[in-house]
Each structure stands twice: as C-alpha cells, then as structure tokens.
One Martini backbone bead per residue (centre of mass of N, CA, C, O) as a GRO file, in nm:
protein
  324
    1MET     BB    1  -7.208   3.591 -12.688
    2ARG     BB    2  -7.059   3.881 -12.676
    3THR     BB    3  -6.812   4.053 -12.588
    4GLY     BB    4  -6.961   4.331 -12.409
    5THR     BB    5  -7.232   4.169 -12.376
    6GLY     BB    6  -7.566   4.167 -12.218
    7ILE     BB    7  -7.824   4.054 -12.001
    8VAL     BB    8  -8.042   4.295 -11.859
    9PHE     BB    9  -8.315   4.361 -11.605
   10ASP     BB   10  -8.155   4.555 -11.396
   11ILE     BB   11  -8.099   4.883 -11.233
   12GLN     BB   12  -7.994   4.958 -10.902
   13HIS     BB   13  -8.016   5.225 -10.695
   14TYR     BB   14  -7.932   5.280 -10.376
   15SER     BB   15  -7.803   5.032 -10.227
   16VAL     BB   16  -7.777   4.854  -9.884
   17TYR     BB   17  -7.787   4.507  -9.938
   18ASP     BB   18  -7.523   4.456 -10.165
   19GLY     BB   19  -7.314   4.559  -9.967
   20PRO     BB   20  -7.113   4.801  -9.908
   21GLY     BB   21  -7.268   5.068  -9.886
   22ILE     BB   22  -7.332   5.239 -10.170
   23ARG     BB   23  -7.516   5.092 -10.446
   24THR     BB   24  -7.505   4.932 -10.761
   25VAL     BB   25  -7.728   4.705 -10.932
   26VAL     BB   26  -7.664   4.439 -11.157
   27PHE     BB   27  -7.907   4.256 -11.336
   28MET     BB   28  -7.870   3.926 -11.452
   29LYS     BB   29  -7.946   3.690 -11.677
   30GLY     BB   30  -7.947   3.382 -11.548
   31CYS     BB   31  -7.973   3.031 -11.423
   32PRO     BB   32  -7.881   2.702 -11.309
   33LEU     BB   33  -8.109   2.726 -11.110
   34ARG     BB   34  -8.430   2.598 -10.933
   35CYS     BB   35  -8.556   2.735 -10.694
   36ALA     BB   36  -8.847   2.696 -10.512
   37TRP     BB   37  -8.800   3.016 -10.378
   38CYS     BB   38  -8.770   3.211 -10.592
   39GLN     BB   39  -8.752   3.575 -10.608
   40ASN     BB   40  -8.637   3.571 -10.939
   41PRO     BB   41  -8.774   3.420 -11.199
   42GLU     BB   42  -8.706   3.637 -11.429
   43SER     BB   43  -8.384   3.544 -11.417
   44GLN     BB   44  -8.342   3.248 -11.534
   45LYS     BB   45  -8.352   3.337 -11.812
   46ILE     BB   46  -8.119   3.460 -12.044
   47LYS     BB   47  -8.348   3.569 -12.201
   48PRO     BB   48  -8.574   3.758 -12.307
   49GLU     BB   49  -8.904   3.856 -12.179
   50ILE     BB   50  -9.250   3.846 -12.111
   51GLY     BB   51  -9.452   4.059 -11.921
   52TYR     BB   52  -9.774   4.021 -11.724
   53LEU     BB   53 -10.018   4.247 -11.578
   54LYS     BB   54 -10.342   4.203 -11.526
   55ASP     BB   55 -10.420   4.447 -11.330
   56LYS     BB   56 -10.327   4.665 -11.568
   57CYS     BB   57 -10.533   4.567 -11.764
   58THR     BB   58 -10.784   4.703 -12.007
   59GLY     BB   59 -10.844   4.556 -12.284
   60CYS     BB   60 -10.775   4.724 -12.561
   61GLY     BB   61 -10.589   4.560 -12.797
   62LYS     BB   62 -10.316   4.693 -12.903
   63CYS     BB   63 -10.119   4.448 -12.889
   64VAL     BB   64 -10.255   4.282 -13.101
   65GLU     BB   65 -10.205   4.485 -13.338
   66ALA     BB   66  -9.884   4.513 -13.297
   67CYS     BB   67  -9.832   4.219 -13.357
   68PRO     BB   68  -9.652   4.069 -13.621
   69ASN     BB   69  -9.709   3.740 -13.525
   70LYS     BB   70  -9.980   3.675 -13.384
   71ALA     BB   71  -9.929   3.604 -13.051
   72ILE     BB   72 -10.197   3.765 -12.972
   73LYS     BB   73 -10.487   3.737 -12.759
   74MET     BB   74 -10.812   3.752 -12.661
   75THR     BB   75 -10.968   3.675 -12.337
   76GLY     BB   76 -11.250   3.694 -12.223
   77GLY     BB   77 -11.528   3.825 -12.221
   78GLN     BB   78 -11.476   4.073 -12.458
   79SER     BB   79 -11.284   3.950 -12.724
   80ASP     BB   80 -11.325   4.151 -12.925
   81LYS     BB   81 -11.165   4.426 -13.026
   82LYS     BB   82 -11.392   4.632 -13.035
   83SER     BB   83 -11.509   4.576 -12.745
   84ALA     BB   84 -11.246   4.592 -12.581
   85LYS     BB   85 -11.204   4.903 -12.616
   86GLY     BB   86 -11.475   4.960 -12.427
   87LEU     BB   87 -11.349   4.908 -12.175
   88LYS     BB   88 -11.325   5.053 -11.837
   89ARG     BB   89 -11.248   4.825 -11.614
   90PRO     BB   90 -11.004   4.624 -11.475
   91ASP     BB   91 -11.231   4.492 -11.251
   92SER     BB   92 -11.404   4.366 -11.451
   93PRO     BB   93 -11.566   4.067 -11.515
   94SER     BB   94 -11.543   4.126 -11.849
   95ILE     BB   95 -11.253   4.125 -11.884
   96SER     BB   96 -10.986   4.120 -12.087
   97ILE     BB   97 -10.719   3.913 -12.178
   98ILE     BB   98 -10.403   3.805 -12.251
   99VAL     BB   99 -10.258   3.574 -12.492
  100ARG     BB  100  -9.955   3.388 -12.544
  101ASP     BB  101  -9.758   3.269 -12.811
  102ASP     BB  102  -9.438   3.160 -12.781
  103SER     BB  103  -9.386   3.039 -13.075
  104ARG     BB  104  -9.435   3.345 -13.201
  105CYS     BB  105  -9.268   3.496 -13.013
  106ALA     BB  106  -8.989   3.754 -13.049
  107VAL     BB  107  -8.948   3.983 -12.840
  108CYS     BB  108  -8.980   4.288 -12.972
  109GLY     BB  109  -9.182   4.501 -12.789
  110LYS     BB  110  -9.440   4.628 -12.924
  111CYS     BB  111  -9.641   4.576 -12.693
  112ALA     BB  112  -9.493   4.751 -12.477
  113ASP     BB  113  -9.480   5.020 -12.629
  114ILE     BB  114  -9.813   5.046 -12.649
  115CYS     BB  115  -9.846   5.026 -12.344
  116GLU     BB  116 -10.004   5.250 -12.114
  117THR     BB  117  -9.988   5.073 -11.821
  118GLY     BB  118  -9.757   4.835 -11.799
  119ALA     BB  119  -9.857   4.534 -11.842
  120VAL     BB  120  -9.638   4.524 -12.062
  121GLN     BB  121  -9.314   4.358 -12.058
  122VAL     BB  122  -8.963   4.371 -12.088
  123ILE     BB  123  -8.737   4.116 -11.977
  124GLY     BB  124  -8.466   4.226 -12.084
  125LYS     BB  125  -8.143   4.354 -12.210
  126GLU     BB  126  -7.925   4.438 -12.441
  127MET     BB  127  -7.595   4.528 -12.327
  128ASN     BB  128  -7.327   4.721 -12.310
  129SER     BB  129  -7.065   4.842 -12.138
  130LYS     BB  130  -7.120   5.141 -12.196
  131GLU     BB  131  -7.414   5.148 -12.093
  132VAL     BB  132  -7.363   5.056 -11.804
  133THR     BB  133  -7.151   5.263 -11.727
  134GLY     BB  134  -7.347   5.509 -11.775
  135ARG     BB  135  -7.531   5.414 -11.521
  136VAL     BB  136  -7.303   5.382 -11.277
  137LEU     BB  137  -7.072   5.613 -11.267
  138PRO     BB  138  -7.246   5.860 -11.160
  139ASP     BB  139  -7.232   5.715 -10.856
  140LYS     BB  140  -6.939   5.748 -10.742
  141PRO     BB  141  -6.965   5.958 -10.510
  142PHE     BB  142  -7.120   5.754 -10.331
  143TYR     BB  143  -6.905   5.542 -10.307
  144ASP     BB  144  -6.672   5.718 -10.195
  145ASN     BB  145  -6.853   5.821  -9.930
  146SER     BB  146  -6.933   5.486  -9.845
  147ASP     BB  147  -6.776   5.235  -9.947
  148GLY     BB  148  -6.880   5.145 -10.221
  149GLY     BB  149  -7.055   5.023 -10.529
  150VAL     BB  150  -7.065   4.737 -10.746
  151THR     BB  151  -7.323   4.495 -10.814
  152PHE     BB  152  -7.345   4.158 -10.930
  153SER     BB  153  -7.642   4.000 -11.039
  154GLY     BB  154  -7.964   3.814 -11.028
  155GLY     BB  155  -7.932   3.559 -11.088
  156GLU     BB  156  -7.622   3.449 -11.255
  157PRO     BB  157  -7.346   3.621 -11.356
  158THR     BB  158  -7.148   3.381 -11.448
  159LEU     BB  159  -7.319   3.298 -11.707
  160GLN     BB  160  -7.189   3.585 -11.809
  161LYS     BB  161  -6.871   3.583 -11.824
  162ALA     BB  162  -6.759   3.792 -12.028
  163PHE     BB  163  -6.922   4.035 -11.929
  164LEU     BB  164  -6.836   4.032 -11.635
  165LEU     BB  165  -6.529   4.064 -11.679
  166ASP     BB  166  -6.550   4.327 -11.829
  167MET     BB  167  -6.690   4.493 -11.601
  168LEU     BB  168  -6.483   4.447 -11.377
  169GLY     BB  169  -6.246   4.583 -11.528
  170ILE     BB  170  -6.373   4.862 -11.556
  171MET     BB  171  -6.415   4.917 -11.255
  172LYS     BB  172  -6.121   4.894 -11.165
  173GLU     BB  173  -6.014   5.124 -11.348
  174ALA     BB  174  -6.227   5.333 -11.195
  175GLY     BB  175  -6.222   5.270 -10.877
  176VAL     BB  176  -6.443   5.034 -10.822
  177HIS     BB  177  -6.613   4.857 -10.617
  178THR     BB  178  -6.673   4.497 -10.611
  179ALA     BB  179  -6.953   4.268 -10.645
  180ILE     BB  180  -7.084   3.926 -10.596
  181GLU     BB  181  -7.380   3.751 -10.653
  182THR     BB  182  -7.381   3.398 -10.565
  183CYS     BB  183  -7.446   3.043 -10.597
  184GLY     BB  184  -7.162   2.885 -10.707
  185CYS     BB  185  -7.255   2.779 -11.006
  186PHE     BB  186  -6.946   2.729 -11.146
  187GLU     BB  187  -6.677   2.686 -11.307
  188LYS     BB  188  -6.390   2.563 -11.288
  189GLY     BB  189  -6.151   2.839 -11.256
  190LEU     BB  190  -6.313   3.110 -11.233
  191ALA     BB  191  -6.212   3.219 -10.970
  192GLU     BB  192  -5.928   3.308 -11.074
  193GLU     BB  193  -6.057   3.541 -11.253
  194LEU     BB  194  -6.229   3.694 -11.029
  195ILE     BB  195  -6.047   3.777 -10.783
  196PRO     BB  196  -5.882   4.027 -10.910
  197LEU     BB  197  -6.182   4.189 -10.970
  198THR     BB  198  -6.300   4.118 -10.675
  199GLY     BB  199  -6.388   4.238 -10.360
  200LEU     BB  200  -6.674   4.067 -10.329
  201PHE     BB  201  -6.838   3.775 -10.198
  202LEU     BB  202  -7.180   3.672 -10.226
  203PHE     BB  203  -7.243   3.352 -10.081
  204ASP     BB  204  -7.447   3.090 -10.134
  205LEU     BB  205  -7.594   2.876  -9.876
  206LYS     BB  206  -7.845   2.614  -9.845
  207GLU     BB  207  -7.705   2.313  -9.853
  208ILE     BB  208  -7.520   2.016  -9.794
  209ASP     BB  209  -7.702   1.811  -9.892
  210PRO     BB  210  -7.715   1.691 -10.211
  211GLU     BB  211  -8.006   1.574 -10.243
  212LYS     BB  212  -8.161   1.810 -10.119
  213HIS     BB  213  -8.049   2.028 -10.305
  214LYS     BB  214  -8.155   1.904 -10.570
  215ALA     BB  215  -8.465   1.888 -10.498
  216PHE     BB  216  -8.477   2.228 -10.465
  217THR     BB  217  -8.266   2.327 -10.729
  218GLY     BB  218  -8.157   2.096 -10.957
  219ALA     BB  219  -7.877   2.070 -10.790
  220ASP     BB  220  -7.596   1.999 -10.679
  221ASN     BB  221  -7.308   2.099 -10.444
  222ALA     BB  222  -7.012   2.040 -10.528
  223LEU     BB  223  -6.934   2.300 -10.687
  224ILE     BB  224  -7.007   2.504 -10.468
  225LEU     BB  225  -6.813   2.406 -10.244
  226HIS     BB  226  -6.559   2.432 -10.408
  227ASN     BB  227  -6.578   2.743 -10.468
  228PHE     BB  228  -6.578   2.839 -10.182
  229THR     BB  229  -6.308   2.723 -10.094
  230SER     BB  230  -6.137   2.858 -10.313
  231ILE     BB  231  -6.198   3.153 -10.234
  232LEU     BB  232  -6.112   3.137  -9.940
  233GLU     BB  233  -5.814   3.056  -9.995
  234LYS     BB  234  -5.738   3.287 -10.217
  235ALA     BB  235  -5.888   3.558 -10.083
  236GLY     BB  236  -6.020   3.526  -9.818
  237PRO     BB  237  -6.243   3.612  -9.552
  238ASP     BB  238  -6.278   3.928  -9.637
  239ARG     BB  239  -6.402   3.835  -9.950
  240ILE     BB  240  -6.633   3.661  -9.795
  241ILE     BB  241  -7.000   3.605  -9.777
  242PRO     BB  242  -7.218   3.419  -9.634
  243ARG     BB  243  -7.550   3.315  -9.753
  244ILE     BB  244  -7.863   3.232  -9.586
  245PRO     BB  245  -8.141   3.089  -9.682
  246ILE     BB  246  -8.449   3.096  -9.498
  247ILE     BB  247  -8.645   2.795  -9.524
  248PRO     BB  248  -8.927   2.667  -9.458
  249GLY     BB  249  -8.884   2.315  -9.453
  250PHE     BB  250  -8.567   2.303  -9.540
  251ASN     BB  251  -8.332   2.484  -9.332
  252THR     BB  252  -8.450   2.524  -9.011
  253ASP     BB  253  -8.318   2.295  -8.893
  254HIS     BB  254  -8.067   2.169  -8.701
  255VAL     BB  255  -7.938   1.988  -8.914
  256SER     BB  256  -7.899   2.187  -9.149
  257ILE     BB  257  -7.755   2.411  -8.993
  258GLY     BB  258  -7.527   2.229  -8.881
  259ARG     BB  259  -7.408   2.168  -9.160
  260ILE     BB  260  -7.331   2.454  -9.237
  261ALA     BB  261  -7.163   2.527  -8.987
  262GLY     BB  262  -6.965   2.287  -9.017
  263PHE     BB  263  -6.853   2.364  -9.293
  264LEU     BB  264  -6.742   2.642  -9.218
  265ALA     BB  265  -6.560   2.553  -8.987
  266GLY     BB  266  -6.401   2.339  -9.157
  267SER     BB  267  -6.295   2.575  -9.362
  268GLY     BB  268  -6.223   2.831  -9.152
  269TYR     BB  269  -6.477   2.995  -9.101
  270LYS     BB  270  -6.518   3.305  -8.868
  271GLY     BB  271  -6.717   3.501  -8.963
  272VAL     BB  272  -6.968   3.662  -9.124
  273ILE     BB  273  -7.317   3.610  -9.171
  274ASN     BB  274  -7.611   3.591  -9.378
  275LEU     BB  275  -7.951   3.611  -9.322
  276MET     BB  276  -8.229   3.506  -9.555
  277PRO     BB  277  -8.542   3.554  -9.534
  278TYR     BB  278  -8.825   3.446  -9.634
  279ASN     BB  279  -9.037   3.556  -9.915
  280PRO     BB  280  -9.387   3.524 -10.005
  281LEU     BB  281  -9.418   3.793 -10.218
  282TYR     BB  282  -9.339   3.649 -10.524
  283LYS     BB  283  -9.588   3.552 -10.687
  284THR     BB  284  -9.623   3.785 -10.900
  285LYS     BB  285  -9.378   3.698 -11.069
  286PHE     BB  286  -9.496   3.436 -11.177
  287ASP     BB  287  -9.741   3.562 -11.304
  288LYS     BB  288  -9.595   3.759 -11.503
  289ILE     BB  289  -9.450   3.486 -11.659
  290GLY     BB  290  -9.663   3.234 -11.657
  291ARG     BB  291  -9.580   3.060 -11.359
  292ASP     BB  292  -9.798   3.014 -11.125
  293GLY     BB  293  -9.782   2.690 -11.091
  294GLU     BB  294  -9.475   2.708 -10.946
  295TYR     BB  295  -9.563   2.816 -10.691
  296ARG     BB  296  -9.428   2.817 -10.347
  297ASP     BB  297  -9.543   2.792 -10.014
  298PHE     BB  298  -9.339   2.798  -9.708
  299GLY     BB  299  -9.431   3.001  -9.520
  300ARG     BB  300  -9.368   3.098  -9.199
  301LEU     BB  301  -9.131   3.272  -9.002
  302GLU     BB  302  -9.031   3.244  -8.696
  303GLU     BB  303  -8.871   3.444  -8.477
  304ASN     BB  304  -8.740   3.214  -8.294
  305ASN     BB  305  -8.583   3.079  -8.524
  306ILE     BB  306  -8.365   3.286  -8.562
  307GLY     BB  307  -8.243   3.265  -8.280
  308CYS     BB  308  -8.161   2.965  -8.303
  309ILE     BB  309  -7.983   2.990  -8.555
  310THR     BB  310  -7.786   3.199  -8.443
  311GLY     BB  311  -7.693   3.025  -8.200
  312LEU     BB  312  -7.576   2.787  -8.366
  313PHE     BB  313  -7.357   2.948  -8.510
  314GLU     BB  314  -7.219   3.056  -8.246
  315SER     BB  315  -7.130   2.764  -8.150
  316PHE     BB  316  -6.911   2.780  -8.408
  317GLY     BB  317  -6.804   3.091  -8.424
  318ILE     BB  318  -7.055   3.235  -8.580
  319LYS     BB  319  -7.175   3.527  -8.707
  320ALA     BB  320  -7.523   3.624  -8.732
  321LEU     BB  321  -7.699   3.818  -8.973
  322CYS     BB  322  -8.009   3.968  -9.024
  323GLN     BB  323  -8.166   4.012  -9.350
  324ARG     BB  324  -8.464   4.207  -9.432
   0.00000   0.00000   0.00000
C-alpha cells in the first residue's frame, strides 16, 4: 500500500463516544486480532469486501447480469433470472437470494452500483489523504468549539501504518486534536512514532492471562502489554485511557478483572478507565459478510455485574466509567 493512501470503510461525523468533545471517526480496515465478540467483523480484513443484506434483497437478478466475472448466481425460490425479476415481496417464501463465488469476485463494485435497495454493498474503499482530509476538516469548527477532534479507529488503524502516520501529521499541522482507538497489537517501536502526533490513545485491555487472551482473540498479549506500558511511560497518564470490553463468561469474573486492575495499578496508572459492555446485536454484521457461522452469543450482562466490576477497580484506586 502506498504512503498517503489507505482502506477506509466508514467516516462517522458528530461522534461523542470516541474521545473528548465532538469528533469525526475514520474507520480503517484491517485487524491483527480475531476477537470472538468482535463488534465490527467487517473491519478485520484489510482489503475491501462485499456485504450482502438478505432482508433488503428483492431477488431482481440485476447484480447477476452486472457481474463481469460471473461470480454471482441466484439460488432458492424461482432461481432463473427471468422469473426472479418478477418476484414482488422481499419476505416471500419463494424469494431468491444471491450467492457469491469469492474466487471469482474481484470486488469491482458493479453489483453494488446497480443494486437499487442497498442489499449489496462494498465495504472498504481506497482513499488518499486528500480525500479523507476533505471529509473531516469541514467539521473543524465543531472540534474547536467542543475541544474535539478526529479519531482513527478500525479495525486496528496501526495496521495501515504509513497512511495513519500521514493522516496524523496532516491533522497536527491543521491544529486538530487526534486520538487513536487501538487494540495495542502493533510493532515495537511504533509507539515512539505515534506519540508526537497523537493527542490521546484509547487503548483496549481485554485480559492479562496470555493463554486465555490468545484463546479468545487469536494472539497472546505480550506485545499489547509492552506497548501500553511504553505509551504510559513516554506520553504520560493524561494521554492514554484504558478501555475494558466487558464480555460475559470471558472477563467478568473477579479473577480476570483483578488481573487487569492489578496490571494497571502495577504500571502506575491511577486515572480513569472506560468499561465497554458487550453488545450482542452485532450478529447481522457477521451475516452481512457471509460469516454467520462464526457469530458467538456471550449472553447478557447483568446490571449488578457492572457495579461489582466498578467497585473492584476502585479498590485499586482506579475510577471506572461505564460507556453504553
């Protein structure tokens, strides 16, 4: 990937949950982790991909005709193109849906361009720094009036290192506060490049036990803990906020939370942390990218659990705020 270009899958304006003030969030594709509870599975692959919302599909067959590589076919109900065009209701038992052959698909987007209902979408677009800047800098008056700025998220934005550093530099020159939402799994030494350009690190800590962390995310946490400590020491506690995803059955027990609190206290961190309660409503995102078999429901988080978790952190001298 060339310096100055990156793969972006969304730009969200007027966000108030991704750092201080009013912010614009640039969501970048690609992540080195595969968390079992991932809320944005469409962000994991670094390249653009096709999303398909079956509930929006009318079975018209136009995408089949538009595909230059014959990667799409209709299946179910009235599957021939002529009769598929005559289908009337998306909720009809006889409705046809599309099936994509990924080995043939070039993600050219012609199917999405012709889709009138938005059932077919391209997730991720190559954008250069000028294009992204043109989308975010018009919001600068909101940043200035609210002590806000631009947050780079994902996925894991550091996976597109050159593009991220380029954008951070541009924002700094424009006088815009920057934040990075990171899982912390990036190469040693990158923290030194990021710190001069980044106003705030929103840093995920999921579990301290390396084997348990690897079992649920696909990677151990040695690099993550190293990078957290490095940023804390070099940037200071005012420029890093630990964020703890609270996942039922994974890290809601006293032992897991105690390990996280103990690590933070041992590293010298005594500031505020954000608790990020698990949201089970992301199943449609797995469906959209054809990975519905990978979805795992971790169940509901009881309200009193949050209180117990907050109290445990406070016993270590750490204030925990729950972000809903």
